[in-house]
TORKOL-4160 file (C-alpha; in steps of 0.2 Angstrom, whole numbers, padded with zeros to 4 digits, m for minus):
329
<pt num="1" X="m0270" Y="m0781" Z="m0690"/>
<pt num="2" X="m0268" Y="m0801" Z="m0689"/>
<pt num="3" X="m0252" Y="m0811" Z="m0684"/>
<pt num="4" X="m0258" Y="m0822" Z="m0701"/>
<pt num="5" X="m0253" Y="m0805" Z="m0710"/>
<pt num="6" X="m0237" Y="m0808" Z="m0707"/>
<pt num="7" X="m0237" Y="m0826" Z="m0712"/>
<pt num="8" X="m0227" Y="m0833" Z="m0728"/>
<pt num="9" X="m0220" Y="m0852" Z="m0734"/>
<pt num="10" X="m0201" Y="m0854" Z="m0732"/>
<pt num="11" X="m0194" Y="m0872" Z="m0736"/>
<pt num="12" X="m0186" Y="m0879" Z="m0722"/>
<pt num="13" X="m0167" Y="m0879" Z="m0732"/>
<pt num="14" X="m0166" Y="m0861" Z="m0732"/>
<pt num="15" X="m0163" Y="m0858" Z="m0711"/>
<pt num="16" X="m0147" Y="m0855" Z="m0710"/>
<pt num="17" X="m0140" Y="m0869" Z="m0699"/>
<pt num="18" X="m0121" Y="m0864" Z="m0699"/>
<pt num="19" X="m0113" Y="m0847" Z="m0701"/>
<pt num="20" X="m0103" Y="m0842" Z="m0718"/>
<pt num="21" X="m0085" Y="m0839" Z="m0721"/>
<pt num="22" X="m0079" Y="m0826" Z="m0721"/>
<pt num="23" X="m0094" Y="m0815" Z="m0711"/>
<pt num="24" X="m0095" Y="m0804" Z="m0725"/>
<pt num="25" X="m0097" Y="m0816" Z="m0738"/>
<pt num="26" X="m0117" Y="m0818" Z="m0734"/>
<pt num="27" X="m0129" Y="m0808" Z="m0747"/>
<pt num="28" X="m0138" Y="m0794" Z="m0748"/>
<pt num="29" X="m0152" Y="m0791" Z="m0752"/>
<pt num="30" X="m0156" Y="m0772" Z="m0755"/>
<pt num="31" X="m0172" Y="m0763" Z="m0755"/>
<pt num="32" X="m0179" Y="m0746" Z="m0758"/>
<pt num="33" X="m0194" Y="m0741" Z="m0750"/>
<pt num="34" X="m0207" Y="m0733" Z="m0758"/>
<pt num="35" X="m0204" Y="m0742" Z="m0774"/>
<pt num="36" X="m0201" Y="m0759" Z="m0766"/>
<pt num="37" X="m0184" Y="m0759" Z="m0782"/>
<pt num="38" X="m0175" Y="m0775" Z="m0776"/>
<pt num="39" X="m0155" Y="m0776" Z="m0778"/>
<pt num="40" X="m0144" Y="m0789" Z="m0777"/>
<pt num="41" X="m0129" Y="m0790" Z="m0770"/>
<pt num="42" X="m0113" Y="m0797" Z="m0759"/>
<pt num="43" X="m0112" Y="m0789" Z="m0740"/>
<pt num="44" X="m0094" Y="m0785" Z="m0741"/>
<pt num="45" X="m0102" Y="m0769" Z="m0755"/>
<pt num="46" X="m0114" Y="m0763" Z="m0744"/>
<pt num="47" X="m0101" Y="m0745" Z="m0743"/>
<pt num="48" X="m0107" Y="m0747" Z="m0762"/>
<pt num="49" X="m0126" Y="m0741" Z="m0758"/>
<pt num="50" X="m0123" Y="m0729" Z="m0741"/>
<pt num="51" X="m0115" Y="m0710" Z="m0743"/>
<pt num="52" X="m0105" Y="m0700" Z="m0736"/>
<pt num="53" X="m0109" Y="m0693" Z="m0721"/>
<pt num="54" X="m0121" Y="m0708" Z="m0716"/>
<pt num="55" X="m0121" Y="m0713" Z="m0699"/>
<pt num="56" X="m0123" Y="m0733" Z="m0694"/>
<pt num="57" X="m0131" Y="m0737" Z="m0678"/>
<pt num="58" X="m0121" Y="m0754" Z="m0672"/>
<pt num="59" X="m0129" Y="m0764" Z="m0655"/>
<pt num="60" X="m0112" Y="m0770" Z="m0646"/>
<pt num="61" X="m0120" Y="m0781" Z="m0632"/>
<pt num="62" X="m0111" Y="m0798" Z="m0632"/>
<pt num="63" X="m0119" Y="m0816" Z="m0631"/>
<pt num="64" X="m0113" Y="m0824" Z="m0616"/>
<pt num="65" X="m0115" Y="m0843" Z="m0614"/>
<pt num="66" X="m0133" Y="m0842" Z="m0604"/>
<pt num="67" X="m0135" Y="m0860" Z="m0606"/>
<pt num="68" X="m0132" Y="m0871" Z="m0592"/>
<pt num="69" X="m0134" Y="m0889" Z="m0588"/>
<pt num="70" X="m0137" Y="m0895" Z="m0569"/>
<pt num="71" X="m0127" Y="m0911" Z="m0564"/>
<pt num="72" X="m0140" Y="m0916" Z="m0553"/>
<pt num="73" X="m0158" Y="m0914" Z="m0561"/>
<pt num="74" X="m0161" Y="m0917" Z="m0579"/>
<pt num="75" X="m0165" Y="m0900" Z="m0590"/>
<pt num="76" X="m0158" Y="m0886" Z="m0592"/>
<pt num="77" X="m0156" Y="m0867" Z="m0585"/>
<pt num="78" X="m0157" Y="m0851" Z="m0599"/>
<pt num="79" X="m0151" Y="m0833" Z="m0590"/>
<pt num="80" X="m0162" Y="m0821" Z="m0597"/>
<pt num="81" X="m0158" Y="m0806" Z="m0588"/>
<pt num="82" X="m0149" Y="m0802" Z="m0571"/>
<pt num="83" X="m0158" Y="m0794" Z="m0558"/>
<pt num="84" X="m0145" Y="m0791" Z="m0542"/>
<pt num="85" X="m0129" Y="m0797" Z="m0541"/>
<pt num="86" X="m0131" Y="m0815" Z="m0540"/>
<pt num="87" X="m0150" Y="m0816" Z="m0543"/>
<pt num="88" X="m0154" Y="m0820" Z="m0562"/>
<pt num="89" X="m0172" Y="m0822" Z="m0571"/>
<pt num="90" X="m0171" Y="m0838" Z="m0583"/>
<pt num="91" X="m0180" Y="m0850" Z="m0589"/>
<pt num="92" X="m0180" Y="m0869" Z="m0579"/>
<pt num="93" X="m0196" Y="m0876" Z="m0584"/>
<pt num="94" X="m0202" Y="m0888" Z="m0569"/>
<pt num="95" X="m0187" Y="m0882" Z="m0556"/>
<pt num="96" X="m0199" Y="m0878" Z="m0541"/>
<pt num="97" X="m0194" Y="m0864" Z="m0528"/>
<pt num="98" X="m0179" Y="m0870" Z="m0517"/>
<pt num="99" X="m0173" Y="m0883" Z="m0527"/>
<pt num="100" X="m0153" Y="m0881" Z="m0528"/>
<pt num="101" X="m0144" Y="m0884" Z="m0543"/>
<pt num="102" X="m0125" Y="m0892" Z="m0543"/>
<pt num="103" X="m0116" Y="m0887" Z="m0562"/>
<pt num="104" X="m0098" Y="m0890" Z="m0566"/>
<pt num="105" X="m0084" Y="m0882" Z="m0561"/>
<pt num="106" X="m0093" Y="m0881" Z="m0542"/>
<pt num="107" X="m0105" Y="m0868" Z="m0548"/>
<pt num="108" X="m0121" Y="m0870" Z="m0535"/>
<pt num="109" X="m0138" Y="m0858" Z="m0538"/>
<pt num="110" X="m0155" Y="m0861" Z="m0527"/>
<pt num="111" X="m0172" Y="m0855" Z="m0538"/>
<pt num="112" X="m0179" Y="m0841" Z="m0525"/>
<pt num="113" X="m0192" Y="m0837" Z="m0535"/>
<pt num="114" X="m0208" Y="m0842" Z="m0549"/>
<pt num="115" X="m0213" Y="m0828" Z="m0555"/>
<pt num="116" X="m0231" Y="m0824" Z="m0564"/>
<pt num="117" X="m0223" Y="m0827" Z="m0582"/>
<pt num="118" X="m0218" Y="m0844" Z="m0576"/>
<pt num="119" X="m0199" Y="m0839" Z="m0578"/>
<pt num="120" X="m0189" Y="m0841" Z="m0563"/>
<pt num="121" X="m0176" Y="m0829" Z="m0551"/>
<pt num="122" X="m0161" Y="m0838" Z="m0549"/>
<pt num="123" X="m0148" Y="m0835" Z="m0535"/>
<pt num="124" X="m0130" Y="m0842" Z="m0540"/>
<pt num="125" X="m0117" Y="m0844" Z="m0526"/>
<pt num="126" X="m0099" Y="m0841" Z="m0533"/>
<pt num="127" X="m0082" Y="m0830" Z="m0531"/>
<pt num="128" X="m0073" Y="m0823" Z="m0546"/>
<pt num="129" X="m0078" Y="m0818" Z="m0562"/>
<pt num="130" X="m0095" Y="m0826" Z="m0567"/>
<pt num="131" X="m0095" Y="m0823" Z="m0586"/>
<pt num="132" X="m0079" Y="m0829" Z="m0586"/>
<pt num="133" X="m0085" Y="m0843" Z="m0577"/>
<pt num="134" X="m0099" Y="m0846" Z="m0588"/>
<pt num="135" X="m0086" Y="m0847" Z="m0604"/>
<pt num="136" X="m0081" Y="m0863" Z="m0596"/>
<pt num="137" X="m0095" Y="m0872" Z="m0593"/>
<pt num="138" X="m0110" Y="m0863" Z="m0601"/>
<pt num="139" X="m0117" Y="m0866" Z="m0619"/>
<pt num="140" X="m0123" Y="m0850" Z="m0632"/>
<pt num="141" X="m0142" Y="m0851" Z="m0632"/>
<pt num="142" X="m0143" Y="m0855" Z="m0650"/>
<pt num="143" X="m0162" Y="m0852" Z="m0656"/>
<pt num="144" X="m0172" Y="m0867" Z="m0658"/>
<pt num="145" X="m0173" Y="m0868" Z="m0677"/>
<pt num="146" X="m0153" Y="m0872" Z="m0677"/>
<pt num="147" X="m0150" Y="m0888" Z="m0674"/>
<pt num="148" X="m0132" Y="m0890" Z="m0680"/>
<pt num="149" X="m0117" Y="m0889" Z="m0667"/>
<pt num="150" X="m0108" Y="m0871" Z="m0667"/>
<pt num="151" X="m0090" Y="m0877" Z="m0668"/>
<pt num="152" X="m0083" Y="m0859" Z="m0663"/>
<pt num="153" X="m0091" Y="m0848" Z="m0649"/>
<pt num="154" X="m0087" Y="m0832" Z="m0657"/>
<pt num="155" X="m0097" Y="m0836" Z="m0674"/>
<pt num="156" X="m0114" Y="m0830" Z="m0662"/>
<pt num="157" X="m0105" Y="m0814" Z="m0659"/>
<pt num="158" X="m0101" Y="m0799" Z="m0670"/>
<pt num="159" X="m0083" Y="m0793" Z="m0670"/>
<pt num="160" X="m0087" Y="m0778" Z="m0660"/>
<pt num="161" X="m0097" Y="m0786" Z="m0646"/>
<pt num="162" X="m0092" Y="m0779" Z="m0629"/>
<pt num="163" X="m0105" Y="m0778" Z="m0618"/>
<pt num="164" X="m0111" Y="m0794" Z="m0610"/>
<pt num="165" X="m0128" Y="m0797" Z="m0607"/>
<pt num="166" X="m0138" Y="m0803" Z="m0621"/>
<pt num="167" X="m0147" Y="m0820" Z="m0621"/>
<pt num="168" X="m0148" Y="m0820" Z="m0642"/>
<pt num="169" X="m0137" Y="m0811" Z="m0654"/>
<pt num="170" X="m0139" Y="m0794" Z="m0662"/>
<pt num="171" X="m0139" Y="m0802" Z="m0680"/>
<pt num="172" X="m0138" Y="m0791" Z="m0689"/>
<pt num="173" X="m0121" Y="m0786" Z="m0686"/>
<pt num="174" X="m0113" Y="m0806" Z="m0688"/>
<pt num="175" X="m0109" Y="m0800" Z="m0706"/>
<pt num="176" X="m0098" Y="m0785" Z="m0703"/>
<pt num="177" X="m0079" Y="m0784" Z="m0705"/>
<pt num="178" X="m0062" Y="m0776" Z="m0705"/>
<pt num="179" X="m0062" Y="m0776" Z="m0722"/>
<pt num="180" X="m0083" Y="m0770" Z="m0722"/>
<pt num="181" X="m0077" Y="m0755" Z="m0708"/>
<pt num="182" X="m0060" Y="m0750" Z="m0720"/>
<pt num="183" X="m0074" Y="m0746" Z="m0735"/>
<pt num="184" X="m0085" Y="m0737" Z="m0724"/>
<pt num="185" X="m0069" Y="m0728" Z="m0717"/>
<pt num="186" X="m0064" Y="m0724" Z="m0736"/>
<pt num="187" X="m0080" Y="m0715" Z="m0739"/>
<pt num="188" X="m0084" Y="m0708" Z="m0721"/>
<pt num="189" X="m0097" Y="m0718" Z="m0717"/>
<pt num="190" X="m0097" Y="m0714" Z="m0698"/>
<pt num="191" X="m0103" Y="m0728" Z="m0684"/>
<pt num="192" X="m0109" Y="m0725" Z="m0667"/>
<pt num="193" X="m0113" Y="m0739" Z="m0654"/>
<pt num="194" X="m0130" Y="m0740" Z="m0641"/>
<pt num="195" X="m0131" Y="m0756" Z="m0631"/>
<pt num="196" X="m0149" Y="m0765" Z="m0630"/>
<pt num="197" X="m0147" Y="m0782" Z="m0620"/>
<pt num="198" X="m0158" Y="m0794" Z="m0632"/>
<pt num="199" X="m0171" Y="m0805" Z="m0620"/>
<pt num="200" X="m0178" Y="m0820" Z="m0627"/>
<pt num="201" X="m0196" Y="m0811" Z="m0627"/>
<pt num="202" X="m0187" Y="m0801" Z="m0644"/>
<pt num="203" X="m0191" Y="m0818" Z="m0653"/>
<pt num="204" X="m0203" Y="m0827" Z="m0640"/>
<pt num="205" X="m0218" Y="m0831" Z="m0655"/>
<pt num="206" X="m0235" Y="m0818" Z="m0655"/>
<pt num="207" X="m0248" Y="m0831" Z="m0647"/>
<pt num="208" X="m0261" Y="m0816" Z="m0648"/>
<pt num="209" X="m0273" Y="m0817" Z="m0667"/>
<pt num="210" X="m0275" Y="m0797" Z="m0665"/>
<pt num="211" X="m0256" Y="m0790" Z="m0664"/>
<pt num="212" X="m0263" Y="m0775" Z="m0654"/>
<pt num="213" X="m0265" Y="m0786" Z="m0641"/>
<pt num="214" X="m0245" Y="m0794" Z="m0639"/>
<pt num="215" X="m0235" Y="m0787" Z="m0624"/>
<pt num="216" X="m0215" Y="m0787" Z="m0627"/>
<pt num="217" X="m0204" Y="m0791" Z="m0613"/>
<pt num="218" X="m0193" Y="m0776" Z="m0609"/>
<pt num="219" X="m0173" Y="m0775" Z="m0614"/>
<pt num="220" X="m0160" Y="m0764" Z="m0604"/>
<pt num="221" X="m0152" Y="m0753" Z="m0615"/>
<pt num="222" X="m0139" Y="m0738" Z="m0615"/>
<pt num="223" X="m0135" Y="m0723" Z="m0628"/>
<pt num="224" X="m0119" Y="m0715" Z="m0624"/>
<pt num="225" X="m0118" Y="m0697" Z="m0625"/>
<pt num="226" X="m0106" Y="m0699" Z="m0639"/>
<pt num="227" X="m0117" Y="m0707" Z="m0651"/>
<pt num="228" X="m0132" Y="m0696" Z="m0646"/>
<pt num="229" X="m0121" Y="m0682" Z="m0651"/>
<pt num="230" X="m0115" Y="m0690" Z="m0668"/>
<pt num="231" X="m0135" Y="m0695" Z="m0671"/>
<pt num="232" X="m0136" Y="m0674" Z="m0670"/>
<pt num="233" X="m0123" Y="m0671" Z="m0677"/>
<pt num="234" X="m0128" Y="m0683" Z="m0692"/>
<pt num="235" X="m0145" Y="m0675" Z="m0693"/>
<pt num="236" X="m0137" Y="m0659" Z="m0694"/>
<pt num="237" X="m0125" Y="m0662" Z="m0710"/>
<pt num="238" X="m0143" Y="m0673" Z="m0719"/>
<pt num="239" X="m0134" Y="m0685" Z="m0717"/>
<pt num="240" X="m0144" Y="m0705" Z="m0714"/>
<pt num="241" X="m0146" Y="m0717" Z="m0697"/>
<pt num="242" X="m0144" Y="m0732" Z="m0701"/>
<pt num="243" X="m0149" Y="m0744" Z="m0689"/>
<pt num="244" X="m0141" Y="m0761" Z="m0689"/>
<pt num="245" X="m0153" Y="m0772" Z="m0685"/>
<pt num="246" X="m0169" Y="m0770" Z="m0676"/>
<pt num="247" X="m0161" Y="m0771" Z="m0658"/>
<pt num="248" X="m0155" Y="m0754" Z="m0664"/>
<pt num="249" X="m0169" Y="m0747" Z="m0671"/>
<pt num="250" X="m0180" Y="m0751" Z="m0657"/>
<pt num="251" X="m0166" Y="m0743" Z="m0646"/>
<pt num="252" X="m0168" Y="m0727" Z="m0653"/>
<pt num="253" X="m0186" Y="m0725" Z="m0657"/>
<pt num="254" X="m0189" Y="m0730" Z="m0638"/>
<pt num="255" X="m0177" Y="m0714" Z="m0633"/>
<pt num="256" X="m0177" Y="m0704" Z="m0649"/>
<pt num="257" X="m0160" Y="m0703" Z="m0650"/>
<pt num="258" X="m0156" Y="m0692" Z="m0639"/>
<pt num="259" X="m0168" Y="m0690" Z="m0623"/>
<pt num="260" X="m0167" Y="m0706" Z="m0614"/>
<pt num="261" X="m0147" Y="m0711" Z="m0612"/>
<pt num="262" X="m0152" Y="m0728" Z="m0601"/>
<pt num="263" X="m0168" Y="m0737" Z="m0597"/>
<pt num="264" X="m0180" Y="m0751" Z="m0604"/>
<pt num="265" X="m0190" Y="m0753" Z="m0617"/>
<pt num="266" X="m0206" Y="m0763" Z="m0623"/>
<pt num="267" X="m0209" Y="m0753" Z="m0638"/>
<pt num="268" X="m0218" Y="m0765" Z="m0649"/>
<pt num="269" X="m0216" Y="m0759" Z="m0669"/>
<pt num="270" X="m0229" Y="m0762" Z="m0683"/>
<pt num="271" X="m0237" Y="m0754" Z="m0696"/>
<pt num="272" X="m0245" Y="m0736" Z="m0695"/>
<pt num="273" X="m0230" Y="m0732" Z="m0682"/>
<pt num="274" X="m0220" Y="m0716" Z="m0689"/>
<pt num="275" X="m0201" Y="m0720" Z="m0689"/>
<pt num="276" X="m0194" Y="m0703" Z="m0680"/>
<pt num="277" X="m0173" Y="m0708" Z="m0679"/>
<pt num="278" X="m0169" Y="m0721" Z="m0692"/>
<pt num="279" X="m0168" Y="m0716" Z="m0711"/>
<pt num="280" X="m0161" Y="m0734" Z="m0718"/>
<pt num="281" X="m0161" Y="m0753" Z="m0707"/>
<pt num="282" X="m0150" Y="m0769" Z="m0710"/>
<pt num="283" X="m0160" Y="m0783" Z="m0706"/>
<pt num="284" X="m0156" Y="m0801" Z="m0707"/>
<pt num="285" X="m0173" Y="m0813" Z="m0713"/>
<pt num="286" X="m0186" Y="m0817" Z="m0700"/>
<pt num="287" X="m0197" Y="m0829" Z="m0694"/>
<pt num="288" X="m0215" Y="m0829" Z="m0701"/>
<pt num="289" X="m0228" Y="m0820" Z="m0690"/>
<pt num="290" X="m0212" Y="m0814" Z="m0679"/>
<pt num="291" X="m0213" Y="m0796" Z="m0671"/>
<pt num="292" X="m0196" Y="m0794" Z="m0681"/>
<pt num="293" X="m0204" Y="m0797" Z="m0698"/>
<pt num="294" X="m0219" Y="m0785" Z="m0691"/>
<pt num="295" X="m0206" Y="m0771" Z="m0686"/>
<pt num="296" X="m0198" Y="m0773" Z="m0706"/>
<pt num="297" X="m0216" Y="m0771" Z="m0712"/>
<pt num="298" X="m0219" Y="m0754" Z="m0702"/>
<pt num="299" X="m0204" Y="m0747" Z="m0710"/>
<pt num="300" X="m0207" Y="m0751" Z="m0729"/>
<pt num="301" X="m0225" Y="m0759" Z="m0729"/>
<pt num="302" X="m0234" Y="m0776" Z="m0724"/>
<pt num="303" X="m0233" Y="m0779" Z="m0745"/>
<pt num="304" X="m0217" Y="m0775" Z="m0750"/>
<pt num="305" X="m0210" Y="m0784" Z="m0736"/>
<pt num="306" X="m0218" Y="m0800" Z="m0741"/>
<pt num="307" X="m0214" Y="m0800" Z="m0760"/>
<pt num="308" X="m0197" Y="m0795" Z="m0755"/>
<pt num="309" X="m0195" Y="m0811" Z="m0744"/>
<pt num="310" X="m0205" Y="m0820" Z="m0757"/>
<pt num="311" X="m0189" Y="m0814" Z="m0769"/>
<pt num="312" X="m0180" Y="m0821" Z="m0758"/>
<pt num="313" X="m0187" Y="m0838" Z="m0758"/>
<pt num="314" X="m0185" Y="m0839" Z="m0776"/>
<pt num="315" X="m0167" Y="m0832" Z="m0776"/>
<pt num="316" X="m0165" Y="m0845" Z="m0761"/>
<pt num="317" X="m0158" Y="m0834" Z="m0749"/>
<pt num="318" X="m0150" Y="m0841" Z="m0732"/>
<pt num="319" X="m0165" Y="m0835" Z="m0718"/>
<pt num="320" X="m0163" Y="m0832" Z="m0700"/>
<pt num="321" X="m0150" Y="m0829" Z="m0688"/>
<pt num="322" X="m0133" Y="m0836" Z="m0698"/>
<pt num="323" X="m0142" Y="m0832" Z="m0714"/>
<pt num="324" X="m0143" Y="m0817" Z="m0728"/>
<pt num="325" X="m0146" Y="m0797" Z="m0726"/>
<pt num="326" X="m0157" Y="m0785" Z="m0732"/>
<pt num="327" X="m0151" Y="m0766" Z="m0732"/>
<pt num="328" X="m0170" Y="m0754" Z="m0735"/>
<pt num="329" X="m0165" Y="m0737" Z="m0740"/>
């Protein structure tokens, strides 16, 4: 298939610039696999579309303030993933090997290598808790299509985020609140957690015309034993596995739900893929020609996905990271 097969026109005014308040006030489009039937609702009512015995799988990775601005050179450093205790892979255009960088708070670092993909390895010099230091001096790595300033850093994380390590938010989970969890609990809809640290590669544009030539960036994941047990129990009782977000989906499909408790995955899910674990998907509305749009198209069919997106545009849904939600059943 071609990248252009996943193109659609989106008016700029539908790109959400700020998070909605409260979180669960976002709109919810429910799409049925097979029929393509669409229902419009509010996210706070998502429990109405799930059954007792269903299991939500949620990514508890936490976005950290990964954007750093050196005080001694122009430009910025975007941290992508930790390689060693003090060494991180990062994006830092124009920074040559050996360059020493200075940051606020007395933090210093040196570029120790330039990788074949043009990313850099940077070694930091610090003492104490590195993530606590980043909370003081770093900035949230918002996508480039968000131009408004984020007033509250916590709004780019889910309420259940706990494992530091993501360079971008697993945004399908941003809509959940204590009120939603209470309604899910009352209906005996379970939830369990995986961790996949979201790298910038998930959101990098597909440059190849033929999508088969695109290579995904590998991302680290972890499936706790209690989550694997919950998945097996859900399958045994005939419940549905509901992946909250494409990152949870990719984690489950990469490891089969049980076979690999931790590792890394570069799985690229496109139309024709045979889903082995998940039965339903909670997701936001994604960029045209993105790998995420291709995953959604694989789950419900490209024509159904494009038709649902066209209706979302007609109904003026909010798109992308701070936008509205879709539940695919």
